[in-house]
C-alpha positions as CSV (number, residue, x, y, z in Angstrom):
1,M,22.1,14.9,-3.9
2,F,25.3,14.5,-1.2
3,A,25.6,18.4,-1.9
4,R,22.7,18.2,1.3
5,C,25.2,15.7,3.6
6,A,28.5,17.8,2.4
7,I,26.8,21.0,4.6
8,C,28.2,18.5,7.8
9,H,30.7,16.3,6.3
10,K,33.8,15.6,4.6
11,V,35.1,13.1,2.2
12,T,38.0,13.9,1.9
13,Q,41.2,11.0,2.6
14,G,43.0,11.9,5.5
15,G,40.6,15.2,6.0
16,G,39.4,16.0,9.5
17,N,35.8,16.1,10.8
18,S,33.3,18.8,10.3
19,V,30.3,19.1,12.4
20,G,29.8,15.4,11.4
21,P,32.3,12.8,11.3
22,N,34.6,12.5,7.9
23,L,32.9,9.8,5.4
24,F,35.7,8.8,3.7
25,G,36.2,4.9,3.6
26,V,32.8,4.7,5.3
27,V,31.7,1.6,3.9
28,G,32.9,-1.5,6.0
29,R,33.8,1.0,8.9
30,K,32.6,0.2,12.2
31,S,30.1,2.8,13.9
32,A,31.5,5.4,15.7
33,S,35.1,4.4,15.3
34,L,36.8,7.5,14.0
35,Q,38.8,8.6,17.4
36,D,38.7,12.5,16.7
37,F,35.0,12.5,16.7
38,Q,32.7,13.3,19.6
39,Y,30.1,10.6,18.9
40,S,26.8,10.5,21.1
41,G,26.1,7.7,23.5
42,P,23.5,6.0,21.4
43,M,26.1,6.0,18.1
44,K,28.6,4.6,20.5
45,A,26.4,2.1,21.5
46,L,25.0,0.9,18.1
47,A,28.3,-1.4,17.1
48,I,27.6,-2.3,13.6
49,T,29.6,-2.2,10.4
50,W,28.6,0.4,7.7
51,T,27.1,-1.6,4.8
52,D,24.9,-0.4,1.6
53,D,22.1,-1.5,3.7
54,K,22.5,-0.3,7.1
55,L,24.1,3.3,5.3
56,S,20.5,3.2,3.2
57,E,18.8,2.6,6.5
58,W,21.0,5.5,8.2
59,V,20.1,8.2,5.4
60,S,16.5,7.3,5.4
61,G,16.2,8.2,8.9
62,P,18.9,8.6,11.5
63,A,16.9,9.3,14.1
64,K,14.6,6.3,13.5
65,M,17.1,3.9,13.3
66,V,19.6,5.3,16.3
67,P,17.2,7.5,19.1
68,G,19.0,10.0,20.2
69,T,21.4,10.6,17.7
70,K,23.3,13.9,17.6
71,M,22.5,14.1,13.6
72,A,19.6,16.4,13.2
73,F,19.1,15.5,9.7
74,P,15.3,14.0,9.1
75,G,16.5,11.8,6.2
76,I,15.8,11.2,2.7
77,T,12.5,10.0,1.6
78,S,13.4,9.0,-2.2
79,K,15.0,5.4,-2.8
80,A,16.3,6.5,-5.9
81,D,18.1,9.5,-3.8
82,V,19.0,6.9,-1.0
83,R,20.5,4.9,-3.6
84,N,22.7,7.6,-4.9
85,V,24.0,8.7,-1.9
86,V,24.9,5.3,-0.7
87,A,26.3,4.8,-4.4
88,Y,28.6,7.9,-4.1
89,L,29.7,7.0,-0.7
90,D,30.8,3.4,-1.9
91,T,33.3,5.4,-4.3
92,L,35.4,6.9,-1.5
93,K,37.6,4.1,-1.1
C-alpha cells in the first residue's frame, strides 16, 4: 500500500526529501519540522506531533485535515489500508 506514497516520499534514514518530506522517523515528529523542506503555510500552522491517530487522519484525507496543504493526494478510503500504512510508518525508526 505504501507504494502509492513512495511516489513522492522517501523513507531512508538520513535521506533527503523528494516532492514530499522524508518520512523516516515521522511517528513522534513535530509537523512541518524538517528544516530542508518547504512546507505550505497551513502545514506550518498545524503544530501537532505525528501520532498514529493523526497520521491516520492525514492519510485518510490530507486536504480535509489541513485545508490549503500542497499535498495533492486525495487520501486512502479503506480503513484497513490506512492502518497498514500507519503500521509501516511506525517501523521507520
